[in-house]
C-alpha positions as CSV (number, residue, x, y, z in Angstrom):
1,X,92.8,110.2,107.5
2,X,91.3,110.5,104.0
3,X,93.4,112.6,101.6
4,X,97.0,114.0,102.0
5,X,97.5,116.9,99.7
6,X,98.8,120.4,99.5
7,X,96.3,121.5,102.1
8,X,97.7,119.2,104.9
9,X,101.1,117.9,103.7
10,X,102.9,120.5,105.8
11,X,101.4,119.0,109.0
12,X,102.6,115.5,108.0
13,X,106.0,116.9,107.1
14,X,106.1,118.5,110.7
15,X,105.3,115.3,112.5
16,X,107.8,113.3,110.3
17,X,110.5,115.7,110.8
18,X,110.3,115.4,114.5
19,X,110.1,111.7,114.4
20,X,112.9,111.2,111.8
21,X,115.2,113.3,114.0
22,X,115.0,110.5,116.8
23,X,115.9,107.8,114.4
24,X,114.7,104.3,114.4
25,X,111.8,102.8,112.5
26,X,108.7,104.9,111.9
27,X,105.6,103.2,110.8
28,X,102.7,105.0,109.0
29,X,99.4,103.2,108.7
30,X,98.2,104.4,105.3
31,X,95.2,102.0,105.3
32,X,92.8,105.0,105.8
33,X,94.5,107.2,103.1
34,X,92.6,107.3,99.8
35,X,94.5,109.9,98.0
36,X,97.9,111.5,98.1
37,X,99.1,114.3,95.8
38,X,102.7,114.7,94.6
39,X,103.3,117.1,97.6
40,X,102.5,114.4,100.1
41,X,104.6,111.8,98.2
42,X,107.6,114.1,98.3
43,X,107.1,114.6,102.0
44,X,107.3,110.7,102.4
45,X,110.5,110.6,100.2
46,X,112.2,113.2,102.0
47,X,111.5,111.6,105.3
48,X,112.8,108.3,104.0
49,X,116.0,110.0,102.7
50,X,116.5,111.7,106.1
51,X,116.2,108.6,108.2
52,X,118.3,106.4,105.8
53,X,121.0,104.6,107.8
54,X,119.3,105.2,111.1
55,X,116.0,103.6,110.6
56,X,113.3,103.2,108.1
57,X,109.8,104.8,107.2
58,X,107.5,101.9,106.8
59,X,104.5,102.6,104.7
60,X,101.9,100.1,106.1
61,X,99.1,98.9,104.1
62,X,98.6,101.9,101.4
63,X,95.2,101.7,99.7
64,X,95.2,100.8,96.1
65,X,95.5,104.3,94.5
66,X,98.4,105.3,96.8
67,X,99.9,101.9,96.3
68,X,99.7,102.3,92.5
69,X,101.4,105.7,92.7
70,X,104.1,104.3,95.1
71,X,104.8,101.4,92.6
72,X,104.8,103.8,89.7
73,X,107.6,105.9,91.2
74,X,109.3,102.8,92.5
75,X,109.2,104.0,96.2
76,X,110.0,100.6,97.3
77,X,113.6,101.2,95.9
78,X,114.0,104.6,97.6
79,X,116.4,104.8,100.5
80,X,115.0,104.5,103.9
81,X,111.5,103.5,102.6
82,X,109.7,100.2,103.0
83,X,106.2,99.4,101.8
84,X,104.2,96.6,103.6
85,X,101.3,95.6,101.6
86,X,99.7,93.1,103.9
């Protein structure tokens, strides 16, 4: 996957929007993501908020840079989101 930023965040948003509409847990394997800009982070937060109460958006194994950003903004405390750092 590499980088998720303004140039491709809309594609991620489209995929997540369809998945969130169905409800249930959604797992994103972020192990191959080396960078996410604020646009991509917002996509994840919005998807978590949309699925809250009907499932979770599970962010699996974010790389160190992405993980640091998620910790900085306290994403693990955001509704509908779960971060798995295994």
